[in-house]
N, C-alpha and C positions, 0 to 999 in steps of 0.2 A: 372495551374489552378488545385486539388484536388489533390494539392501534400503532404504532411505530416506527419510527421519527429514528435518521439516519444519526449516529453520532460527530459526523466531521457534519452535512451536510446545517448538522445544530449548530453546531460553536462557532460553521464560516463568517467570514465578516465585524465577528463579537472578539473570537481571543486566536481565532484557526486564520491562520492567512490561503490565500484564493491559489491551488492548486493548475492555472492556469492563468498569467496574469499582460494581460492584454485589451489594446480597446478598438476598435473597428467602429473606423474613417468614416460605415454608412451604417443603415439598421439593417439594409440588404445586405450585406456583404458577413456581419455577422455567426449566423444560418454557418456559410460558407465555410468559418474561419474555426465555427465549434464541430463541424463536420469532420475540418482537417484535427485540428486534436483528441477528435474519436480515432482516428487509423490512426499517429500515431504509436499513442501508447499500445491497441491493438496489434501492430509490428514490432513493436520493441517489445508489448510482452511477448508477442509469437515466436523469433530471433534471439529474443534471453533465458527466456523460465521454460520457454515448452520442449526446444529442442536439449541435446547434449555441448559445449558440458553444464548446463543452466546458473547460469549467473545470480541468482540468486539475487529478481532488482525485487524492494518490498514498493517505490516509490519513483513516480513522474511528471515534475515541473515541465510548465511548460512559459517563459515568457517571447516574448515577438516586441520586435523597433518595428522601424522604417526598413530600417536596412537588412534587418537580420533574426534567423528562426534561434533560438536560444535552448534547447535539452538537457537543466539538470535528473541526475538515474544515480536514486541512490539504488545502492546494493552493498550489498555483503562480502563479495570476490570482485573489483576494480578488476587485479590483474586479467582477466577473465572476459570481464566489455570493453576494456584500452586491448588485448592483445598482446605477439610479438611486435617491441616495436609503430605499438600503437594502430598495427595495418588490420587488425580486430574493429575499432573505432571509427577508422578511416573508410571499412571496406559502409558500417551504416549510414555513415555520414555526406557517403555519397548517394547513398539508397534511400534515405529521403531526403536528399535535393532531386532526385530522381518522382518520388511521390511526391511531393507538394513544390518544387518548382521557387523554392526558393531557396537565398542564401544559409545556411543553416550550419550551426555552433554546436559540439555536446559536451557538457564538462561531466566531470562524475563523481562521489561523494560514497566512500565506506560508511560501511552500516557499524561501530562497535562491537555492539553485543546485537545477532543477528537473535537469539535467544528473547530479547526481547520485543520483537517485531511481531507486530500483529499481524502482518502480510507475509513473512516468512515461515512463521508456523504454521500459518491457513495450508501452506503448502504442504509443509515437510504433516501437514497433520493426514490430508488428500494422498500423498504418495502415498502412503504406510496403509491409508485403508479401500486406496487399488492392486494395493498387494499383498491386502486380507487380513493386515494384522486387527488383532482385537479390535476393536474401538471404545472400550473401555479404556484400558492400559495403555495407549497412545494417547486417550485424555489426559490418564493422572499422574503421566511420563512428563510430558511435555505443562502441564503443569505448574509442577514442583520444579520443572530448571528454568521453569521464567520466572517461580517467586522466589530464588537463589541467585539474582542478576539485581546487581542496586543498584535502586531507582523505583523498581521496582514496588508498588503497594501491594493490585489487584487485580486478578485474570481471572475469566470466563470463559468458557470454552463448549460453546452449542451447537450437536452434529441432529439431522434435519436426512428423513428418509427410509429406503430398508435397511434399513442396521442391522448388521449378522443378517441377509440374506431373511431378513423375515419378509411377511406376504404385506401385513401390514405396514405403511410408513409414519416412522413417530417421529420424537425431538428427545433429545438425553442433552442431559447439560451438567458440569462440574464449575463450581464455582471457588475459590480461597483467596483470601482476604476483602481488601472494602474497596467494589465497582459504584462506585455513586454516578452513574446516569441522566440521573435530571441535573445536575448538577454547573451549569457553562463555567464555571473557571475551574474544573476539572479538567487534565487533558489525561482524554483516553483516548487511547491509541485502535484501532481498530478496522479489523481484515475482513477478510474474505474469497476461499475458496471450494469449486464446483473438487468431486472426488469421483474419476469417473468409473463404474467398478462395472463385474457382469450382471448385474442383480439393481441396475439402477444411480440415477447421478445423488449423490450424499450431500446436502450442502455440508459447509465446517465456517463458521460462523467465531472471531475471537470477541475476546474487550481485556486492554493492559488498564490499567488504573496507573498513567509513573506520577503522583501530585498533584498540584496546583498549574496555573503559570507564575504567578509570581514567581514559583522558586521557580521555575526553567531559563534555564540560560540562554543567553542570545544566540545569534550564529546558527541555527539548529542548519541551514540553507545558506551558501554560499553566494550568494545574489545579491547585487545593488539596488534592485527593483523596488518599487512602494511595496511595503504590505509584503515581504515576503517572507519573515518570520511572524511566527506565532507569539502576542502576545501578552500580560494578564488584562481581563476587562478592569476597565476606569468606575465610576463610579455617577450610575448612570440613573 
């Protein structure tokens, strides 16, 4: 009871690709690079998702070579990340170089369907919850919108906290279609966000089922690195 597995961590290395792709030259250096990755992710989230004009970044992939640190940003609004004549992406690259002390290059990938990205749905729900919207109406609306997107076979949305300002915290969820959480072959897109309301923090979780990895198109992430793309599970 109560033992939960992260949907991405459950599949990473089997059907899902790692979001950080590099090898540390020594064991002692591994921890330093791991902390650096977390600093990069937090900085980009703060700059692109928490400040206007809100670039709607859904995922960040990090690759390292001896000479270069490459950052791949998946966003629904690539124009806001790049900026006029590339000014914004140049500013971010310069600040990341100052933060890490390495040669940094950034690349943007456009998210074609923001209504089918779990992280973006989470952020949208959290934003509306902070504006005191009805949580049941918001959940139902987002679930129905996602189910209308081609390729989405099922969705589950869960909210936890002092819903509606009630004294006692509780969890409410909505499920449409199929969401096979324990199937390794299932392509489950999982997202989490926090809604900071006047009566406390409300957690928002979204699971989206997009079919099996066997039917997934290659080239989801533009990368030449080994293991950069999700793949179908072999016969083990």
